[in-house]
C-alpha positions in Angstrom: 0.0 0.0 0.0 1.4 3.4 -1.0 1.0 6.5 1.0 1.0 10.1 -0.2 4.0 11.7 1.3 2.7 15.2 0.5 -0.5 14.7 2.4 -0.6 15.8 6.0 -3.2 14.5 8.4 -4.9 16.8 11.0 -3.4 16.8 14.4 -4.9 14.5 17.1 -5.3 17.3 19.6 -8.6 19.3 19.1 -7.0 22.4 20.5 -4.3 22.5 17.8 -4.7 25.5 15.5 -3.1 24.1 12.3 -5.5 22.6 9.7 -4.8 19.8 7.3 -3.6 20.9 3.9 -2.5 19.4 0.6 0.7 20.0 -1.3 -1.2 21.5 -4.2 -2.0 24.6 -2.1 1.6 25.5 -1.9 2.1 25.8 -5.6 3.0 29.4 -6.2 0.1 30.6 -8.3 -1.0 34.0 -7.1 -3.8 33.9 -4.5 -3.3 30.2 -3.7 -0.4 31.1 -1.5 -1.5 31.2 2.2 -1.6 34.6 3.9 1.1 33.7 6.4 3.4 32.6 3.6 3.1 35.8 1.5 5.4 37.7 3.8 8.4 35.9 2.4 10.4 38.1 0.0 10.5 35.2 -2.5 6.8 35.4 -3.1 6.2 39.2 -3.1 6.3 39.4 -6.9 4.3 36.2 -7.3 1.4 37.4 -5.2 -1.4 39.1 -7.2 -3.6 41.6 -5.4 -7.3 41.2 -6.1 -7.6 44.9 -6.9 -4.9 45.0 -9.5 -5.7 46.8 -12.8 -6.5 50.4 -13.6 -9.1 50.9 -10.9 -7.1 49.0 -8.3 -4.0 50.9 -9.1 -5.8 54.2 -8.7 -7.1 53.2 -5.3 -3.7 52.1 -4.2 -2.2 55.4 -5.3 -4.8 57.4 -3.4 -4.2 55.3 -0.2 -0.5 55.8 -0.6 -0.9 59.6 -1.0 -3.0 59.7 2.1 -0.4 57.9 4.2 2.3 60.2 2.9 0.3 63.3 3.7 -0.5 62.1 7.2 3.2 61.3 7.8 4.2 64.8 6.6 1.6 66.4 8.9 2.9 64.3 11.9 6.5 65.4 11.1 5.4 69.0 10.8 3.6 68.8 14.2 6.6 67.1 15.9 9.2 69.6 14.5 7.0 72.5 15.5 6.6 71.3 19.0 10.4 70.8 19.3 11.0 74.3 17.9 8.7 76.0 20.3 10.0 74.0 23.2 13.5 75.1 22.5 12.4 78.6 21.9 10.6 78.7 25.3 13.7 77.4 27.1 15.8 80.1 25.5 13.3 82.8 26.4 13.0 81.5 30.0 16.8 81.6 30.3 16.8 85.2 29.2 14.0 86.2 31.5 15.7 84.4 34.5 19.0 86.2 33.8 17.2 89.6 33.7 17.5 90.1 29.9 14.2 90.7 28.2 12.3 90.6 31.5 10.0 93.3 30.2 8.8 91.0 27.4 7.6 88.3 29.7 3.9 89.0 29.0 4.4 89.1 25.2 5.9 85.6 25.0 3.8 83.1 23.0 4.0 79.8 24.9 1.6 77.8 22.7 2.5 76.5 19.2 0.1 77.6 16.5 -1.3 74.1 15.9 -1.9 73.6 19.6 -3.6 77.0 19.9 -5.8 76.1 16.9 -6.8 72.7 18.5 -7.7 74.3 21.8 -9.7 77.0 20.1 -11.7 74.3 18.4 -12.2 72.5 21.7 -13.5 75.6 23.3 -15.9 76.1 20.4 -17.2 72.6 20.8 -17.6 73.1 24.6 -19.7 76.2 24.1 -21.8 74.5 21.5 -22.4 71.5 23.8 -23.8 73.7 26.6 -26.7 74.6 24.4 -27.9 71.0 24.4 -27.7 70.4 28.1 -30.7 71.1 30.3 -29.2 71.2 33.8 -26.0 72.8 35.2 -25.3 69.6 37.1 -25.0 67.7 33.8 -21.9 69.7 32.9 -19.8 68.2 35.7 -18.6 65.2 33.6 -17.6 67.5 30.7 -15.6 69.7 33.1 -13.8 66.7 34.6 -12.9 65.1 31.3 -13.3 67.2 28.2 -12.2 70.6 29.7 -9.3 69.2 31.7 -7.9 67.0 28.9 -8.6 69.0 25.7 -8.6 72.7 26.9 -6.6 73.3 30.1 -4.3 70.2 30.3 -4.7 69.7 34.0 -5.2 66.7 36.4 -8.8 67.4 37.4 -11.7 69.9 37.6 -14.8 70.3 39.7 -18.1 72.0 39.3 -19.3 73.7 42.5 -23.0 74.4 42.6 -24.8 76.8 45.0 -27.6 75.2 47.1 -31.2 76.4 47.2 -30.6 78.4 50.4 -27.6 80.1 48.8 -25.5 79.4 51.9 -23.3 76.6 50.7 -21.6 75.4 47.5 -21.5 71.6 46.9 -19.2 69.3 44.9 -17.0 66.2 45.3 -13.5 66.1 46.6 -10.5 66.2 44.2 -8.2 64.4 46.7 -10.8 61.8 47.6 -13.0 61.0 44.5 -16.6 60.2 45.4 -16.5 62.1 48.7 -19.1 64.9 48.8 -18.0 68.3 50.1 -20.0 71.3 51.3 -18.3 74.7 51.6 -19.9 77.7 53.2 -20.1 80.9 51.2 -17.2 83.3 52.1 -15.0 80.5 53.5 -12.1 78.7 51.8 -10.9 79.4 48.3 -14.1 78.2 46.6 -16.4 80.0 49.0 -14.5 83.2 48.6 -14.7 83.1 44.8 -18.5 82.6 45.0 -18.9 85.4 47.5 -16.6 88.0 46.1 -16.8 87.1 42.4 -13.0 87.5 42.0 -11.1 84.7 40.3 -8.2 82.8 42.0 -5.1 81.6 40.2 -2.4 80.4 42.5 0.7 78.4 41.9 0.9 76.5 45.3 -2.5 76.1 47.0 -0.9 74.4 50.0 0.7 77.8 51.0 -2.5 79.7 50.6 -4.2 80.5 54.0 -7.7 80.1 52.6 -7.1 76.6 51.2 -8.4 73.7 53.3 -5.3 71.5 53.6 -7.1 68.8 55.6 -9.6 68.1 52.8 -7.3 68.6 49.9 -3.6 67.9 50.2 -2.9 67.0 46.5 -3.6 70.3 44.9 -0.7 72.5 43.9 -1.6 74.9 41.1 -5.2 76.0 41.4 -7.6 78.2 39.5 -11.2 79.0 40.3 -13.8 81.2 38.5 -17.3 82.2 39.5 -20.4 81.2 37.5 -23.0 84.0 37.7 -26.3 84.7 36.1 -27.2 87.7 33.9 -27.7 89.8 37.1 -24.3 88.8 38.5 -25.8 86.6 41.2 -23.7 83.5 41.9 -24.8 80.0 40.7 -21.5 78.3 41.6 -18.0 78.1 40.3 -15.5 76.0 38.3 -12.3 74.9 39.9 -9.3 73.4 38.1 -6.4 71.5 39.8 -2.8 70.9 39.0 -1.6 72.2 35.6 0.4 69.5 33.9 2.7 71.7 31.9 4.3 74.9 33.2 3.6 74.6 36.9 0.7 77.0 37.0 -2.3 78.1 34.9 -1.6 80.9 32.5 -3.3 84.2 31.9 -4.8 82.7 28.7 -6.2 79.8 30.7 -7.9 82.2 33.1 -9.4 84.2 30.2 -10.7 80.9 28.6 -12.2 79.6 31.9 -13.9 83.0 32.5 -15.4 82.8 29.0 -16.7 79.3 29.6 -18.0 80.2 33.1 -19.9 83.2 31.7 -21.4 81.0 29.0 -22.5 78.6 31.8 -24.1 81.5 33.7 -26.1 82.7 30.6 -27.3 79.2 29.6 -28.3 78.0 33.1 -29.5 81.1 34.9 -32.5 80.4 37.1 
């Protein structure tokens, strides 16, 4: 009895991933070559793509151009970030040494592409407010979208004034899930709601109004009041720990004030 030496029988183990195959399948005729075997350099020219031809070549050319354009854009963005990073280091060195100290407020810290991206994120945040019915529903957007896409900070909290207008309520930044209640006129948040003045400090732990027992993780801190059309407080927005630069910039403060004013107009009651 003769046996076919080119025939392989399926493995005995049911968990084995290889399937039985015949030697005819390994003849190098275009698409009959298995996918895992086409990676061999010997068979690159022998493999025929199913989209070859005039139409297929056009599709492949378009796909290639898209990949090249995307790679070029990534390279531009990377080189631009490196350039502005080096420029900022040079400017900071001059300011620290006393040279060009008078130009500190005119230094552009954000690359143009990053500024454009943040501007788009602010526009989307303002548009989203129009489709939200309650101020409380904005808390998740402030925690995630605003912190990640606009201000680049570790966390944010929405503080809302209660019905009796004596306390502002939110959750703890240092202890997520823990509810906090701050009396109007006390602490950093309570003072912002009472006075209407914004706070932007580099080290909250050194600030006398900051509650160090409830929040020992906050360093840089910024808080802006939310007021209605008559200027009456509805609450405030607080941001914690700027990721780049050590503190929130003047541009961050202007942006947060703009967003807080929009919240006050949309959710005045």
